[in-house]
mmCIF file of the N, C-alpha and C atoms, coordinates in Angstrom:
data_MODEL
# 
_entry.id   MODEL 
# 
loop_
_atom_site.group_PDB 
_atom_site.id 
_atom_site.type_symbol 
_atom_site.label_atom_id 
_atom_site.label_alt_id 
_atom_site.label_comp_id 
_atom_site.label_asym_id 
_atom_site.label_entity_id 
_atom_site.label_seq_id 
_atom_site.pdbx_PDB_ins_code 
_atom_site.Cartn_x 
_atom_site.Cartn_y 
_atom_site.Cartn_z 
_atom_site.occupancy 
_atom_site.B_iso_or_equiv 
_atom_site.pdbx_formal_charge 
_atom_site.auth_seq_id 
_atom_site.auth_comp_id 
_atom_site.auth_asym_id 
_atom_site.auth_atom_id 
_atom_site.pdbx_PDB_model_num 
ATOM 1   N N  . MET A 1 1  ? -123.099 29.496 87.113  1.00 0.00 ? 1  MET A N  1 
ATOM 2   C CA . MET A 1 1  ? -121.793 29.852 86.579  1.00 0.00 ? 1  MET A CA 1 
ATOM 3   C C  . MET A 1 1  ? -121.662 29.437 85.128  1.00 0.00 ? 1  MET A C  1 
ATOM 4   N N  . GLN A 1 2  ? -122.302 28.343 84.740  1.00 0.00 ? 2  GLN A N  1 
ATOM 5   C CA . GLN A 1 2  ? -122.085 27.836 83.374  1.00 0.00 ? 2  GLN A CA 1 
ATOM 6   C C  . GLN A 1 2  ? -122.471 28.837 82.302  1.00 0.00 ? 2  GLN A C  1 
ATOM 7   N N  . VAL A 1 3  ? -123.626 29.577 82.521  1.00 0.00 ? 3  VAL A N  1 
ATOM 8   C CA . VAL A 1 3  ? -123.999 30.579 81.546  1.00 0.00 ? 3  VAL A CA 1 
ATOM 9   C C  . VAL A 1 3  ? -122.948 31.653 81.444  1.00 0.00 ? 3  VAL A C  1 
ATOM 10  N N  . ALA A 1 4  ? -122.466 32.124 82.584  1.00 0.00 ? 4  ALA A N  1 
ATOM 11  C CA . ALA A 1 4  ? -121.419 33.157 82.598  1.00 0.00 ? 4  ALA A CA 1 
ATOM 12  C C  . ALA A 1 4  ? -120.175 32.588 81.957  1.00 0.00 ? 4  ALA A C  1 
ATOM 13  N N  . LYS A 1 5  ? -119.822 31.371 82.262  1.00 0.00 ? 5  LYS A N  1 
ATOM 14  C CA . LYS A 1 5  ? -118.629 30.763 81.698  1.00 0.00 ? 5  LYS A CA 1 
ATOM 15  C C  . LYS A 1 5  ? -118.737 30.683 80.176  1.00 0.00 ? 5  LYS A C  1 
ATOM 16  N N  . ASP A 1 6  ? -119.872 30.255 79.677  1.00 0.00 ? 6  ASP A N  1 
ATOM 17  C CA . ASP A 1 6  ? -120.111 30.160 78.234  1.00 0.00 ? 6  ASP A CA 1 
ATOM 18  C C  . ASP A 1 6  ? -119.954 31.515 77.576  1.00 0.00 ? 6  ASP A C  1 
ATOM 19  N N  . GLN A 1 7  ? -120.557 32.553 78.194  1.00 0.00 ? 7  GLN A N  1 
ATOM 20  C CA . GLN A 1 7  ? -120.469 33.910 77.678  1.00 0.00 ? 7  GLN A CA 1 
ATOM 21  C C  . GLN A 1 7  ? -119.016 34.392 77.666  1.00 0.00 ? 7  GLN A C  1 
ATOM 22  N N  . ILE A 1 8  ? -118.309 34.126 78.727  1.00 0.00 ? 8  ILE A N  1 
ATOM 23  C CA . ILE A 1 8  ? -116.919 34.562 78.847  1.00 0.00 ? 8  ILE A CA 1 
ATOM 24  C C  . ILE A 1 8  ? -116.068 33.902 77.764  1.00 0.00 ? 8  ILE A C  1 
ATOM 25  N N  . ILE A 1 9  ? -116.198 32.600 77.626  1.00 0.00 ? 9  ILE A N  1 
ATOM 26  C CA . ILE A 1 9  ? -115.420 31.863 76.598  1.00 0.00 ? 9  ILE A CA 1 
ATOM 27  C C  . ILE A 1 9  ? -115.766 32.373 75.204  1.00 0.00 ? 9  ILE A C  1 
ATOM 28  N N  . HIS A 1 10 ? -117.026 32.600 74.942  1.00 0.00 ? 10 HIS A N  1 
ATOM 29  C CA . HIS A 1 10 ? -117.475 33.112 73.663  1.00 0.00 ? 10 HIS A CA 1 
ATOM 30  C C  . HIS A 1 10 ? -116.812 34.467 73.367  1.00 0.00 ? 10 HIS A C  1 
ATOM 31  N N  . ARG A 1 11 ? -116.871 35.343 74.318  1.00 0.00 ? 11 ARG A N  1 
ATOM 32  C CA . ARG A 1 11 ? -116.284 36.702 74.109  1.00 0.00 ? 11 ARG A CA 1 
ATOM 33  C C  . ARG A 1 11 ? -114.779 36.639 73.955  1.00 0.00 ? 11 ARG A C  1 
ATOM 34  N N  . LEU A 1 12 ? -114.108 35.756 74.704  1.00 0.00 ? 12 LEU A N  1 
ATOM 35  C CA . LEU A 1 12 ? -112.657 35.597 74.579  1.00 0.00 ? 12 LEU A CA 1 
ATOM 36  C C  . LEU A 1 12 ? -112.291 35.068 73.188  1.00 0.00 ? 12 LEU A C  1 
ATOM 37  N N  . LYS A 1 13 ? -113.104 34.135 72.680  1.00 0.00 ? 13 LYS A N  1 
ATOM 38  C CA . LYS A 1 13 ? -112.829 33.600 71.348  1.00 0.00 ? 13 LYS A CA 1 
ATOM 39  C C  . LYS A 1 13 ? -112.961 34.708 70.282  1.00 0.00 ? 13 LYS A C  1 
ATOM 40  N N  . ILE A 1 14 ? -113.974 35.522 70.430  1.00 0.00 ? 14 ILE A N  1 
ATOM 41  C CA . ILE A 1 14 ? -114.169 36.658 69.511  1.00 0.00 ? 14 ILE A CA 1 
ATOM 42  C C  . ILE A 1 14 ? -112.974 37.572 69.579  1.00 0.00 ? 14 ILE A C  1 
ATOM 43  N N  . SER A 1 15 ? -112.518 37.904 70.787  1.00 0.00 ? 15 SER A N  1 
ATOM 44  C CA . SER A 1 15 ? -111.360 38.750 70.971  1.00 0.00 ? 15 SER A CA 1 
ATOM 45  C C  . SER A 1 15 ? -110.094 38.119 70.337  1.00 0.00 ? 15 SER A C  1 
ATOM 46  N N  . LYS A 1 16 ? -109.982 36.824 70.501  1.00 0.00 ? 16 LYS A N  1 
ATOM 47  C CA . LYS A 1 16 ? -108.835 36.111 69.886  1.00 0.00 ? 16 LYS A CA 1 
ATOM 48  C C  . LYS A 1 16 ? -108.832 36.245 68.368  1.00 0.00 ? 16 LYS A C  1 
ATOM 49  N N  . GLY A 1 17 ? -110.032 36.113 67.805  1.00 0.00 ? 17 GLY A N  1 
ATOM 50  C CA . GLY A 1 17 ? -110.180 36.292 66.344  1.00 0.00 ? 17 GLY A CA 1 
ATOM 51  C C  . GLY A 1 17 ? -109.800 37.672 65.921  1.00 0.00 ? 17 GLY A C  1 
ATOM 52  N N  . HIS A 1 18 ? -110.215 38.685 66.658  1.00 0.00 ? 18 HIS A N  1 
ATOM 53  C CA . HIS A 1 18 ? -109.848 40.065 66.330  1.00 0.00 ? 18 HIS A CA 1 
ATOM 54  C C  . HIS A 1 18 ? -108.374 40.265 66.470  1.00 0.00 ? 18 HIS A C  1 
ATOM 55  N N  . LEU A 1 19 ? -107.748 39.699 67.489  1.00 0.00 ? 19 LEU A N  1 
ATOM 56  C CA . LEU A 1 19 ? -106.316 39.843 67.701  1.00 0.00 ? 19 LEU A CA 1 
ATOM 57  C C  . LEU A 1 19 ? -105.534 39.198 66.531  1.00 0.00 ? 19 LEU A C  1 
ATOM 58  N N  . GLU A 1 20 ? -105.968 38.040 66.106  1.00 0.00 ? 20 GLU A N  1 
ATOM 59  C CA . GLU A 1 20 ? -105.345 37.398 64.954  1.00 0.00 ? 20 GLU A CA 1 
ATOM 60  C C  . GLU A 1 20 ? -105.452 38.259 63.707  1.00 0.00 ? 20 GLU A C  1 
ATOM 61  N N  . LYS A 1 21 ? -106.613 38.917 63.572  1.00 0.00 ? 21 LYS A N  1 
ATOM 62  C CA . LYS A 1 21 ? -106.789 39.837 62.440  1.00 0.00 ? 21 LYS A CA 1 
ATOM 63  C C  . LYS A 1 21 ? -105.820 41.012 62.510  1.00 0.00 ? 21 LYS A C  1 
ATOM 64  N N  . VAL A 1 22 ? -105.630 41.553 63.734  1.00 0.00 ? 22 VAL A N  1 
ATOM 65  C CA . VAL A 1 22 ? -104.686 42.688 63.909  1.00 0.00 ? 22 VAL A CA 1 
ATOM 66  C C  . VAL A 1 22 ? -103.275 42.220 63.588  1.00 0.00 ? 22 VAL A C  1 
ATOM 67  N N  . ILE A 1 23 ? -102.872 41.047 64.009  1.00 0.00 ? 23 ILE A N  1 
ATOM 68  C CA . ILE A 1 23 ? -101.554 40.563 63.676  1.00 0.00 ? 23 ILE A CA 1 
ATOM 69  C C  . ILE A 1 23 ? -101.385 40.476 62.167  1.00 0.00 ? 23 ILE A C  1 
ATOM 70  N N  . GLN A 1 24 ? -102.406 39.991 61.490  1.00 0.00 ? 24 GLN A N  1 
ATOM 71  C CA . GLN A 1 24 ? -102.373 39.928 60.040  1.00 0.00 ? 24 GLN A CA 1 
ATOM 72  C C  . GLN A 1 24 ? -102.277 41.345 59.432  1.00 0.00 ? 24 GLN A C  1 
ATOM 73  N N  . MET A 1 25 ? -103.047 42.270 59.958  1.00 0.00 ? 25 MET A N  1 
ATOM 74  C CA . MET A 1 25 ? -103.028 43.646 59.463  1.00 0.00 ? 25 MET A CA 1 
ATOM 75  C C  . MET A 1 25 ? -101.654 44.254 59.614  1.00 0.00 ? 25 MET A C  1 
ATOM 76  N N  . VAL A 1 26 ? -101.022 44.045 60.748  1.00 0.00 ? 26 VAL A N  1 
ATOM 77  C CA . VAL A 1 26 ? -99.674  44.586 60.963  1.00 0.00 ? 26 VAL A CA 1 
ATOM 78  C C  . VAL A 1 26 ? -98.689  43.934 59.971  1.00 0.00 ? 26 VAL A C  1 
ATOM 79  N N  . SER A 1 27 ? -98.796  42.633 59.799  1.00 0.00 ? 27 SER A N  1 
ATOM 80  C CA . SER A 1 27 ? -97.905  41.910 58.898  1.00 0.00 ? 27 SER A CA 1 
ATOM 81  C C  . SER A 1 27 ? -98.052  42.416 57.474  1.00 0.00 ? 27 SER A C  1 
ATOM 82  N N  . GLU A 1 28 ? -99.259  42.836 57.100  1.00 0.00 ? 28 GLU A N  1 
ATOM 83  C CA . GLU A 1 28 ? -99.532  43.278 55.764  1.00 0.00 ? 28 GLU A CA 1 
ATOM 84  C C  . GLU A 1 28 ? -99.420  44.795 55.616  1.00 0.00 ? 28 GLU A C  1 
ATOM 85  N N  . ASP A 1 29 ? -98.859  45.453 56.618  1.00 0.00 ? 29 ASP A N  1 
ATOM 86  C CA . ASP A 1 29 ? -98.653  46.905 56.598  1.00 0.00 ? 29 ASP A CA 1 
ATOM 87  C C  . ASP A 1 29 ? -99.946  47.681 56.270  1.00 0.00 ? 29 ASP A C  1 
ATOM 88  N N  . GLU A 1 30 ? -101.012 47.287 56.893  1.00 0.00 ? 30 GLU A N  1 
ATOM 89  C CA . GLU A 1 30 ? -102.276 48.006 56.673  1.00 0.00 ? 30 GLU A CA 1 
ATOM 90  C C  . GLU A 1 30 ? -102.238 49.375 57.367  1.00 0.00 ? 30 GLU A C  1 
ATOM 91  N N  . TYR A 1 31 ? -103.182 50.194 57.071  1.00 0.00 ? 31 TYR A N  1 
ATOM 92  C CA . TYR A 1 31 ? -103.244 51.588 57.553  1.00 0.00 ? 31 TYR A CA 1 
ATOM 93  C C  . TYR A 1 31 ? -103.298 51.565 59.098  1.00 0.00 ? 31 TYR A C  1 
ATOM 94  N N  . CYS A 1 32 ? -102.400 52.345 59.688  1.00 0.00 ? 32 CYS A N  1 
ATOM 95  C CA . CYS A 1 32 ? -102.228 52.338 61.125  1.00 0.00 ? 32 CYS A CA 1 
ATOM 96  C C  . CYS A 1 32 ? -103.532 52.656 61.905  1.00 0.00 ? 32 CYS A C  1 
ATOM 97  N N  . ILE A 1 33 ? -104.299 53.598 61.426  1.00 0.00 ? 33 ILE A N  1 
ATOM 98  C CA . ILE A 1 33 ? -105.516 53.978 62.113  1.00 0.00 ? 33 ILE A CA 1 
ATOM 99  C C  . ILE A 1 33 ? -106.530 52.822 62.108  1.00 0.00 ? 33 ILE A C  1 
ATOM 100 N N  . ASP A 1 34 ? -106.571 52.078 61.026  1.00 0.00 ? 34 ASP A N  1 
ATOM 101 C CA . ASP A 1 34 ? -107.448 50.876 60.990  1.00 0.00 ? 34 ASP A CA 1 
ATOM 102 C C  . ASP A 1 34 ? -107.003 49.855 62.056  1.00 0.00 ? 34 ASP A C  1 
ATOM 103 N N  . ILE A 1 35 ? -105.706 49.705 62.204  1.00 0.00 ? 35 ILE A N  1 
ATOM 104 C CA . ILE A 1 35 ? -105.190 48.780 63.206  1.00 0.00 ? 35 ILE A CA 1 
ATOM 105 C C  . ILE A 1 35 ? -105.571 49.252 64.592  1.00 0.00 ? 35 ILE A C  1 
ATOM 106 N N  . VAL A 1 36 ? -105.399 50.535 64.837  1.00 0.00 ? 36 VAL A N  1 
ATOM 107 C CA . VAL A 1 36 ? -105.734 51.110 66.149  1.00 0.00 ? 36 VAL A CA 1 
ATOM 108 C C  . VAL A 1 36 ? -107.237 50.910 66.482  1.00 0.00 ? 36 VAL A C  1 
ATOM 109 N N  . HIS A 1 37 ? -108.069 51.111 65.499  1.00 0.00 ? 37 HIS A N  1 
ATOM 110 C CA . HIS A 1 37 ? -109.511 50.877 65.676  1.00 0.00 ? 37 HIS A CA 1 
ATOM 111 C C  . HIS A 1 37 ? -109.776 49.433 66.112  1.00 0.00 ? 37 HIS A C  1 
ATOM 112 N N  . GLN A 1 38 ? -109.111 48.504 65.463  1.00 0.00 ? 38 GLN A N  1 
ATOM 113 C CA . GLN A 1 38 ? -109.304 47.104 65.823  1.00 0.00 ? 38 GLN A CA 1 
ATOM 114 C C  . GLN A 1 38 ? -108.787 46.847 67.219  1.00 0.00 ? 38 GLN A C  1 
ATOM 115 N N  . LEU A 1 39 ? -107.646 47.411 67.593  1.00 0.00 ? 39 LEU A N  1 
ATOM 116 C CA . LEU A 1 39 ? -107.093 47.261 68.935  1.00 0.00 ? 39 LEU A CA 1 
ATOM 117 C C  . LEU A 1 39 ? -108.020 47.827 69.983  1.00 0.00 ? 39 LEU A C  1 
ATOM 118 N N  . LEU A 1 40 ? -108.608 48.963 69.701  1.00 0.00 ? 40 LEU A N  1 
ATOM 119 C CA . LEU A 1 40 ? -109.578 49.551 70.655  1.00 0.00 ? 40 LEU A CA 1 
ATOM 120 C C  . LEU A 1 40 ? -110.766 48.666 70.879  1.00 0.00 ? 40 LEU A C  1 
ATOM 121 N N  . ALA A 1 41 ? -111.224 48.011 69.776  1.00 0.00 ? 41 ALA A N  1 
ATOM 122 C CA . ALA A 1 41 ? -112.365 47.100 69.894  1.00 0.00 ? 41 ALA A CA 1 
ATOM 123 C C  . ALA A 1 41 ? -111.993 45.883 70.755  1.00 0.00 ? 41 ALA A C  1 
ATOM 124 N N  . ILE A 1 42 ? -110.773 45.407 70.585  1.00 0.00 ? 42 ILE A N  1 
ATOM 125 C CA . ILE A 1 42 ? -110.319 44.255 71.388  1.00 0.00 ? 42 ILE A CA 1 
ATOM 126 C C  . ILE A 1 42 ? -110.225 44.655 72.881  1.00 0.00 ? 42 ILE A C  1 
ATOM 127 N N  . GLN A 1 43 ? -109.674 45.821 73.142  1.00 0.00 ? 43 GLN A N  1 
ATOM 128 C CA . GLN A 1 43 ? -109.576 46.280 74.520  1.00 0.00 ? 43 GLN A CA 1 
ATOM 129 C C  . GLN A 1 43 ? -110.940 46.422 75.171  1.00 0.00 ? 43 GLN A C  1 
ATOM 130 N N  . SER A 1 44 ? -111.904 46.954 74.433  1.00 0.00 ? 44 SER A N  1 
ATOM 131 C CA . SER A 1 44 ? -113.229 47.097 74.930  1.00 0.00 ? 44 SER A CA 1 
ATOM 132 C C  . SER A 1 44 ? -113.888 45.742 75.220  1.00 0.00 ? 44 SER A C  1 
ATOM 133 N N  . ALA A 1 45 ? -113.678 44.804 74.312  1.00 0.00 ? 45 ALA A N  1 
ATOM 134 C CA . ALA A 1 45 ? -114.235 43.453 74.525  1.00 0.00 ? 45 ALA A CA 1 
ATOM 135 C C  . ALA A 1 45 ? -113.615 42.801 75.738  1.00 0.00 ? 45 ALA A C  1 
ATOM 136 N N  . LEU A 1 46 ? -112.330 42.947 75.954  1.00 0.00 ? 46 LEU A N  1 
ATOM 137 C CA . LEU A 1 46 ? -111.661 42.352 77.103  1.00 0.00 ? 46 LEU A CA 1 
ATOM 138 C C  . LEU A 1 46 ? -112.104 43.042 78.399  1.00 0.00 ? 46 LEU A C  1 
ATOM 139 N N  . LYS A 1 47 ? -112.381 44.329 78.329  1.00 0.00 ? 47 LYS A N  1 
ATOM 140 C CA . LYS A 1 47 ? -112.890 45.019 79.501  1.00 0.00 ? 47 LYS A CA 1 
ATOM 141 C C  . LYS A 1 47 ? -114.247 44.463 79.885  1.00 0.00 ? 47 LYS A C  1 
ATOM 142 N N  . ASN A 1 48 ? -115.084 44.180 78.894  1.00 0.00 ? 48 ASN A N  1 
ATOM 143 C CA . ASN A 1 48 ? -116.392 43.581 79.153  1.00 0.00 ? 48 ASN A CA 1 
ATOM 144 C C  . ASN A 1 48 ? -116.241 42.202 79.775  1.00 0.00 ? 48 ASN A C  1 
ATOM 145 N N  . VAL A 1 49 ? -115.245 41.452 79.328  1.00 0.00 ? 49 VAL A N  1 
ATOM 146 C CA . VAL A 1 49 ? -114.998 40.098 79.906  1.00 0.00 ? 49 VAL A CA 1 
ATOM 147 C C  . VAL A 1 49 ? -114.562 40.261 81.384  1.00 0.00 ? 49 VAL A C  1 
ATOM 148 N N  . ASP A 1 50 ? -113.686 41.256 81.643  1.00 0.00 ? 50 ASP A N  1 
ATOM 149 C CA . ASP A 1 50 ? -113.276 41.559 83.040  1.00 0.00 ? 50 ASP A CA 1 
ATOM 150 C C  . ASP A 1 50 ? -114.519 41.778 83.897  1.00 0.00 ? 50 ASP A C  1 
ATOM 151 N N  . GLU A 1 51 ? -115.438 42.577 83.390  1.00 0.00 ? 51 GLU A N  1 
ATOM 152 C CA . GLU A 1 51 ? -116.623 42.937 84.139  1.00 0.00 ? 51 GLU A CA 1 
ATOM 153 C C  . GLU A 1 51 ? -117.493 41.710 84.406  1.00 0.00 ? 51 GLU A C  1 
ATOM 154 N N  . LEU A 1 52 ? -117.637 40.848 83.409  1.00 0.00 ? 52 LEU A N  1 
ATOM 155 C CA . LEU A 1 52 ? -118.418 39.635 83.586  1.00 0.00 ? 52 LEU A CA 1 
ATOM 156 C C  . LEU A 1 52 ? -117.809 38.735 84.662  1.00 0.00 ? 52 LEU A C  1 
ATOM 157 N N  . ILE A 1 53 ? -116.498 38.559 84.602  1.00 0.00 ? 53 ILE A N  1 
ATOM 158 C CA . ILE A 1 53 ? -115.815 37.708 85.563  1.00 0.00 ? 53 ILE A CA 1 
ATOM 159 C C  . ILE A 1 53 ? -115.917 38.285 86.935  1.00 0.00 ? 53 ILE A C  1 
ATOM 160 N N  . LEU A 1 54 ? -115.717 39.602 87.081  1.00 0.00 ? 54 LEU A N  1 
ATOM 161 C CA . LEU A 1 54 ? -115.804 40.205 88.392  1.00 0.00 ? 54 LEU A CA 1 
ATOM 162 C C  . LEU A 1 54 ? -117.225 40.135 88.932  1.00 0.00 ? 54 LEU A C  1 
ATOM 163 N N  . GLU A 1 55 ? -118.211 40.350 88.094  1.00 0.00 ? 55 GLU A N  1 
ATOM 164 C CA . GLU A 1 55 ? -119.616 40.243 88.561  1.00 0.00 ? 55 GLU A CA 1 
ATOM 165 C C  . GLU A 1 55 ? -119.905 38.834 89.057  1.00 0.00 ? 55 GLU A C  1 
ATOM 166 N N  . ASN A 1 56 ? -119.472 37.855 88.293  1.00 0.00 ? 56 ASN A N  1 
ATOM 167 C CA . ASN A 1 56 ? -119.687 36.473 88.718  1.00 0.00 ? 56 ASN A CA 1 
ATOM 168 C C  . ASN A 1 56 ? -118.966 36.170 90.022  1.00 0.00 ? 56 ASN A C  1 
ATOM 169 N N  . HIS A 1 57 ? -117.767 36.674 90.168  1.00 0.00 ? 57 HIS A N  1 
ATOM 170 C CA . HIS A 1 57 ? -116.993 36.448 91.378  1.00 0.00 ? 57 HIS A CA 1 
ATOM 171 C C  . HIS A 1 57 ? -117.714 37.077 92.592  1.00 0.00 ? 57 HIS A C  1 
ATOM 172 N N  . LEU A 1 58 ? -118.271 38.281 92.406  1.00 0.00 ? 58 LEU A N  1 
ATOM 173 C CA . LEU A 1 58 ? -118.998 38.928 93.507  1.00 0.00 ? 58 LEU A CA 1 
ATOM 174 C C  . LEU A 1 58 ? -120.260 38.136 93.890  1.00 0.00 ? 58 LEU A C  1 
ATOM 175 N N  . LYS A 1 59 ? -120.923 37.649 92.892  1.00 0.00 ? 59 LYS A N  1 
ATOM 176 C CA . LYS A 1 59 ? -122.175 36.920 93.135  1.00 0.00 ? 59 LYS A CA 1 
ATOM 177 C C  . LYS A 1 59 ? -121.948 35.529 93.740  1.00 0.00 ? 59 LYS A C  1 
ATOM 178 N N  . THR A 1 60 ? -120.781 34.957 93.525  1.00 0.00 ? 60 THR A N  1 
ATOM 179 C CA . THR A 1 60 ? -120.526 33.569 93.971  1.00 0.00 ? 60 THR A CA 1 
ATOM 180 C C  . THR A 1 60 ? -119.501 33.579 95.099  1.00 0.00 ? 60 THR A C  1 
ATOM 181 N N  . CYS A 1 61 ? -118.263 33.739 94.772  1.00 0.00 ? 61 CYS A N  1 
ATOM 182 C CA . CYS A 1 61 ? -117.184 33.580 95.752  1.00 0.00 ? 61 CYS A CA 1 
ATOM 183 C C  . CYS A 1 61 ? -117.243 34.620 96.876  1.00 0.00 ? 61 CYS A C  1 
ATOM 184 N N  . VAL A 1 62 ? -117.483 35.845 96.532  1.00 0.00 ? 62 VAL A N  1 
ATOM 185 C CA . VAL A 1 62 ? -117.548 36.890 97.596  1.00 0.00 ? 62 VAL A CA 1 
ATOM 186 C C  . VAL A 1 62 ? -118.752 36.688 98.454  1.00 0.00 ? 62 VAL A C  1 
ATOM 187 N N  . ALA A 1 63 ? -119.889 36.385 97.850  1.00 0.00 ? 63 ALA A N  1 
ATOM 188 C CA . ALA A 1 63 ? -121.101 36.118 98.624  1.00 0.00 ? 63 ALA A CA 1 
ATOM 189 C C  . ALA A 1 63 ? -120.880 34.955 99.591  1.00 0.00 ? 63 ALA A C  1 
ATOM 190 N N  . ASP A 1 64 ? -120.232 33.896 99.123  1.00 0.00 ? 64 ASP A N  1 
ATOM 191 C CA . ASP A 1 64 ? -119.935 32.762 99.993  1.00 0.00 ? 64 ASP A CA 1 
ATOM 192 C C  . ASP A 1 64 ? -118.984 33.153 101.116 1.00 0.00 ? 64 ASP A C  1 
ATOM 193 N N  . SER A 1 65 ? -117.998 33.942 100.782 1.00 0.00 ? 65 SER A N  1 
ATOM 194 C CA . SER A 1 65 ? -117.045 34.407 101.836 1.00 0.00 ? 65 SER A CA 1 
ATOM 195 C C  . SER A 1 65 ? -117.752 35.221 102.904 1.00 0.00 ? 65 SER A C  1 
ATOM 196 N N  . ILE A 1 66 ? -118.659 36.088 102.491 1.00 0.00 ? 66 ILE A N  1 
ATOM 197 C CA . ILE A 1 66 ? -119.413 36.889 103.468 1.00 0.00 ? 66 ILE A CA 1 
ATOM 198 C C  . ILE A 1 66 ? -120.242 36.018 104.336 1.00 0.00 ? 66 ILE A C  1 
ATOM 199 N N  . LYS A 1 67 ? -120.930 35.019 103.749 1.00 0.00 ? 67 LYS A N  1 
ATOM 200 C CA . LYS A 1 67 ? -121.755 34.082 104.537 1.00 0.00 ? 67 LYS A CA 1 
ATOM 201 C C  . LYS A 1 67 ? -120.928 33.315 105.542 1.00 0.00 ? 67 LYS A C  1 
ATOM 202 N N  . ASN A 1 68 ? -119.645 33.025 105.167 1.00 0.00 ? 68 ASN A N  1 
ATOM 203 C CA . ASN A 1 68 ? -118.735 32.289 106.069 1.00 0.00 ? 68 ASN A CA 1 
ATOM 204 C C  . ASN A 1 68 ? -117.951 33.166 107.020 1.00 0.00 ? 68 ASN A C  1 
ATOM 205 N N  . GLY A 1 69 ? -118.288 34.439 107.067 1.00 0.00 ? 69 GLY A N  1 
ATOM 206 C CA . GLY A 1 69 ? -117.634 35.352 107.991 1.00 0.00 ? 69 GLY A CA 1 
ATOM 207 C C  . GLY A 1 69 ? -116.264 35.792 107.564 1.00 0.00 ? 69 GLY A C  1 
ATOM 208 N N  . GLU A 1 70 ? -115.984 35.666 106.274 1.00 0.00 ? 70 GLU A N  1 
ATOM 209 C CA . GLU A 1 70 ? -114.633 36.033 105.737 1.00 0.00 ? 70 GLU A CA 1 
ATOM 210 C C  . GLU A 1 70 ? -114.733 37.244 104.828 1.00 0.00 ? 70 GLU A C  1 
ATOM 211 N N  . SER A 1 71 ? -115.558 38.209 105.179 1.00 0.00 ? 71 SER A N  1 
ATOM 212 C CA . SER A 1 71 ? -115.817 39.348 104.312 1.00 0.00 ? 71 SER A CA 1 
ATOM 213 C C  . SER A 1 71 ? -114.583 40.238 104.135 1.00 0.00 ? 71 SER A C  1 
ATOM 214 N N  . ASP A 1 72 ? -113.842 40.436 105.221 1.00 0.00 ? 72 ASP A N  1 
ATOM 215 C CA . ASP A 1 72 ? -112.676 41.315 105.120 1.00 0.00 ? 72 ASP A CA 1 
ATOM 216 C C  . ASP A 1 72 ? -111.672 40.823 104.063 1.00 0.00 ? 72 ASP A C  1 
ATOM 217 N N  . GLU A 1 73 ? -111.421 39.519 104.039 1.00 0.00 ? 73 GLU A N  1 
ATOM 218 C CA . GLU A 1 73 ? -110.479 38.952 103.072 1.00 0.00 ? 73 GLU A CA 1 
ATOM 219 C C  . GLU A 1 73 ? -111.033 39.113 101.660 1.00 0.00 ? 73 GLU A C  1 
ATOM 220 N N  . ALA A 1 74 ? -112.311 38.831 101.473 1.00 0.00 ? 74 ALA A N  1 
ATOM 221 C CA . ALA A 1 74 ? -112.926 38.947 100.139 1.00 0.00 ? 74 ALA A CA 1 
ATOM 222 C C  . ALA A 1 74 ? -112.889 40.351 99.634  1.00 0.00 ? 74 ALA A C  1 
ATOM 223 N N  . ILE A 1 75 ? -113.198 41.326 100.538 1.00 0.00 ? 75 ILE A N  1 
ATOM 224 C CA . ILE A 1 75 ? -113.201 42.739 100.105 1.00 0.00 ? 75 ILE A CA 1 
ATOM 225 C C  . ILE A 1 75 ? -111.816 43.158 99.760  1.00 0.00 ? 75 ILE A C  1 
ATOM 226 N N  . LYS A 1 76 ? -110.846 42.775 100.579 1.00 0.00 ? 76 LYS A N  1 
ATOM 227 C CA . LYS A 1 76 ? -109.433 43.122 100.290 1.00 0.00 ? 76 LYS A CA 1 
ATOM 228 C C  . LYS A 1 76 ? -108.981 42.621 98.919  1.00 0.00 ? 76 LYS A C  1 
ATOM 229 N N  . GLU A 1 77 ? -109.332 41.383 98.652  1.00 0.00 ? 77 GLU A N  1 
ATOM 230 C CA . GLU A 1 77 ? -108.967 40.772 97.362  1.00 0.00 ? 77 GLU A CA 1 
ATOM 231 C C  . GLU A 1 77 ? -109.553 41.538 96.183  1.00 0.00 ? 77 GLU A C  1 
ATOM 232 N N  . VAL A 1 78 ? -110.810 41.902 96.271  1.00 0.00 ? 78 VAL A N  1 
ATOM 233 C CA . VAL A 1 78 ? -111.468 42.635 95.181  1.00 0.00 ? 78 VAL A CA 1 
ATOM 234 C C  . VAL A 1 78 ? -110.899 44.028 95.059  1.00 0.00 ? 78 VAL A C  1 
ATOM 235 N N  . MET A 1 79 ? -110.598 44.682 96.182  1.00 0.00 ? 79 MET A N  1 
ATOM 236 C CA . MET A 1 79 ? -110.037 46.038 96.128  1.00 0.00 ? 79 MET A CA 1 
ATOM 237 C C  . MET A 1 79 ? -108.646 46.002 95.480  1.00 0.00 ? 79 MET A C  1 
ATOM 238 N N  . GLU A 1 80 ? -107.870 44.967 95.743  1.00 0.00 ? 80 GLU A N  1 
ATOM 239 C CA . GLU A 1 80 ? -106.544 44.881 95.095  1.00 0.00 ? 80 GLU A CA 1 
ATOM 240 C C  . GLU A 1 80 ? -106.670 44.777 93.576  1.00 0.00 ? 80 GLU A C  1 
ATOM 241 N N  . VAL A 1 81 ? -107.663 44.038 93.130  1.00 0.00 ? 81 VAL A N  1 
ATOM 242 C CA . VAL A 1 81 ? -107.885 43.927 91.689  1.00 0.00 ? 81 VAL A CA 1 
ATOM 243 C C  . VAL A 1 81 ? -108.298 45.243 91.093  1.00 0.00 ? 81 VAL A C  1 
ATOM 244 N N  . LEU A 1 82 ? -109.227 45.946 91.778  1.00 0.00 ? 82 LEU A N  1 
ATOM 245 C CA . LEU A 1 82 ? -109.705 47.219 91.265  1.00 0.00 ? 82 LEU A CA 1 
ATOM 246 C C  . LEU A 1 82 ? -108.610 48.262 91.212  1.00 0.00 ? 82 LEU A C  1 
ATOM 247 N N  . LYS A 1 83 ? -107.665 48.225 92.133  1.00 0.00 ? 83 LYS A N  1 
ATOM 248 C CA . LYS A 1 83 ? -106.507 49.157 92.140  1.00 0.00 ? 83 LYS A CA 1 
ATOM 249 C C  . LYS A 1 83 ? -105.647 48.986 90.900  1.00 0.00 ? 83 LYS A C  1 
ATOM 250 N N  . LYS A 1 84 ? -105.630 47.829 90.338  1.00 0.00 ? 84 LYS A N  1 
ATOM 251 C CA . LYS A 1 84 ? -104.790 47.559 89.180  1.00 0.00 ? 84 LYS A CA 1 
ATOM 252 C C  . LYS A 1 84 ? -105.443 48.052 87.889  1.00 0.00 ? 84 LYS A C  1 
ATOM 253 N N  . LYS A 1 85 ? -106.711 48.363 87.910  1.00 0.00 ? 85 LYS A N  1 
ATOM 254 C CA . LYS A 1 85 ? -107.418 48.813 86.690  1.00 0.00 ? 85 LYS A CA 1 
ATOM 255 C C  . LYS A 1 85 ? -107.024 50.194 86.321  1.00 0.00 ? 85 LYS A C  1 
# 
């Protein structure tokens, strides 16, 4: 988990930096399309973080739940998250 955790934190910090840049761009009345491009990049980066976290969850928590005979609950939980996407 530590490698995944380090990757997740790194990507979130990058996204945070981009978001701070977007806030600055809006404050300085920069060109709207440039702002939208930055926002799209942030959304893509956050989607990648979602995927990393979900993959890690499947490999660890869900796998443990299945081994412990709790697969229905684990599957239900993951399906509820996927429905929100």
